[in-house]
N, C-alpha and C positions, 0 to 999 in steps of 0.2 A: 723810660721817660713817658709821661702822659702827654697826650695832645688833646686840646679841647678848643672849641670855637662855636660861637652862636652868631646868627645873622638874621636880620629882620626879614630877608627875602625881597622879592621884587614888588610886591603890591601892598603889604601891610605898612601902616604908619608906626605902630608900636610893636616892639619885640616883647611878647608875653612869655617866651621861653626863659629859663634860667638854669644855670648849671654851676657846679662847684665840686671841689675835692679837697681831701686832706690825707697826708701820708706821714707816718712816723715809723719807728723801729719795729713796731709790733703789728700795725694794721694799716690798710689802705682803704679809703672810702671815696666813692664817686657817685654823684647824683645828677640826674637830668630831669627837668620838669617842663610841662607845657600848660600854661595857665589859660583860664577861660573866664569870661565875665565882662560886663559892660565897662566902658571907659578904661581905667587903669587897673580894674579889679583883678584881672587875670595875671597881670604883672606882679601884683602884691601877693597873690596866692602862690605863684610858682617860687618866688624868692623866699617867702616864709617857709614853704615846704622844704626847700633845699637847706636853708639855714638851720631849721629845727632838727632835721635828720642828722646833719653834720655835727651839731652841738651835742646831741644825744649819743652818737656813736663815738665821737672823740673822747668822751669821758668814761667809756666803759672800762672796767677793771677786770671783771670776770670774763675771760675769753673762752670759757667752756661751753656756754649755751648761746652761741652766736645767732642761731635761728630765732630765739626769743628776743635777743637784743635788737636785731634789725626790725623785727615785727613791732616791738614796742616803740622804736624810733619813728616808724611810719605812722603808727596809731597816734603818737604824740603830736606829729605834724598835722594830722587830720583834725585833732581837737583844737589846735591853735588856729587853724584857718576857719573852721566852723564857728568857733566862739567869736572871732573877729568879725565875721560876716553877719553875725547876729547883733553885735554891738554897734556896728557902723552901717547905716542904711545905704551909703554909697557903695559899700562892698557886698551888699546882699546878693546871694546866689553865686558868689565867686567859687572857683574850684580849680583843680589842677591835676594833671596826670603826674605820675612819679615812677621813675625806675632808678633804683639805688643798688650799688654793688659794694659789698664788704669783702675784703680779702685779708685773711689771717692765716699765717703759716702756709699750708698747702690746700686751703679750702676757699671756695668762692661761694658767696651767698648773694643772690640777686632777688630783690623785692620789686614787685610791680603792681601798680594800680592804674588802669587806663590803657591807652594805646601807644605810649612810648615804649621803645623796644630795647632788649638786651640780646646781644649775639656773642657767641664764643667761636673763636677761630682756632682750629686744632688740626694738625696733620694736613694742612693746606685745604681744609674744607671749612665751611661756615654753617653754624647751626643757630637758629633763633631759639633762645632759651625761654623767653617770655611768651605769653599768649594774650593777645589783645582783648580788653574788655570793651567790645564794640558791637554795634548792631550787625555790621558786616561779618564779623567773626561768628556771631550766632547763626547767621544765615549759612555760612560755610559749614558749621558744625551740624546743622540739621539737614544739610543736603540741598538747600534751596538754590544756592549758587556755587560756582566753582571758584578755585583760587584765582584763575585768570579773570573771571567776571568781577571778582572783588576789587581788582586793581582800578577799575574805572566806574565802580558803583556810585550812583548819585548820593547815597547816604553814608558814604565812607567816613564822614567826619562826626558821626553820632557815636558817642561813647556811653557805655552802660554802667561804668563805675569810675569814680573820681574821688580825690581827696577834698574835703571841705564842704561837700554838698549835703552830707548827712552826719549826725553825731557819731555814728558807728560805721566803720569801714572794714571790709574784708581784704586782707593782703595776701597775694600769691607770693610764695618764697620758693626759690629754686636753689638747690645745693649741688655743687660740682667740685671735683678735684682740680687743682691747678696743674697737675702733672701733664706735660706736653701741650698745654694751652699756650699759644704764641701771642694772641691778642684777645682783648675783650672790647666790644663796641657797644656803647649806649647812645641812643639817639631819639629825637622826637619824630613824629610822623611827617614833618616837613621834609625830612630826608627820605624816609622809606616810601613815601608816595610817588617818588620819582626815580628811585634807584633800586634795582633788583639785587637780591642777595649775592649772586655771582659777581656783580659789579662791585658791591661793597668789598667782597673778598679780594678781588684783583687789586683794587686801589689801596687797601690797607696793607696787604702783604708786600706790595711793590714800593712802598714809601715809608719814610720815617713818620712817626705818629702825628706830629703837628702838620706836616705837609699833607698827609692823608686827609686830615680834617679839612684843610683848605681846598683840596681837590674835590672832595665829596660835596662840599657846599657849593663850590663853583659849578659842578655838574648839575646839581639840583636846581640851581638858579637858571642855568642854560635851558633846562627842560620846562621851565615855568616859574618855579619858586613862588607859588602863590601863598605860601604859609611861612611862618618863622621856621628857621632851620637850626638845629643844635646837635652837636655830636661830641662824644668823648671817646678817644682811642687809648686803651690801657695796655701796657706791656704785661704779658703773662709770665711764664716761667722762663726768664732770660736774664742775662747778666746786667742789662741796662736798668732793670727795675730795682736794683739794689742802691742806686743813686737817688735816695728819697729826699724830696723837698722837705724842708723844715717849716 
């Protein structure tokens, strides 16, 4: 069973995060987005991104080239958001992060643009699959700061890649086997800014998926919750995940 939850957090008035999922007999699709832009533009961008990706992936018939399918779906969502921002002055400059997961048979495909995250839990350990497109990640990569320093860096919220801000976007796609994967977690940075990977692991493995989402958001809010918070917990290779929603 899938668990998912989105919360406005402690200080924001508007929730610009958006998430969604779709499951049938052949595929499972999960998407989380963190919108940005003035007024309600971020909310528009994140919802449009999730809806467009789900629409594109729900309709795929050829399950052989899934890497290309998820890439095209994300690119299509970028085009939709960018075109709308050009057409409507009130939405000018809007954008969103995206992390999308497609599961078919025994393969997992995770697509990422921005700093929302995708994790895989396997053999009682957690691995971050995605890599943030952010200024702080660039500073880590070039050795300017450490992972520990990155946690409280003042420019932690600056991202270097997003959907909708340019007519062309580069999508990172990661492929993994489902074998022995117990859970998959997708979330916005409103969660990862406050909760470390080991804590994510402990809460997810000790609780049913929906309860885990509730506990993760509760903990994030207790520690500050200054951003919107969204999380999806997905069952991996287990008996429960055969009870698919229609």
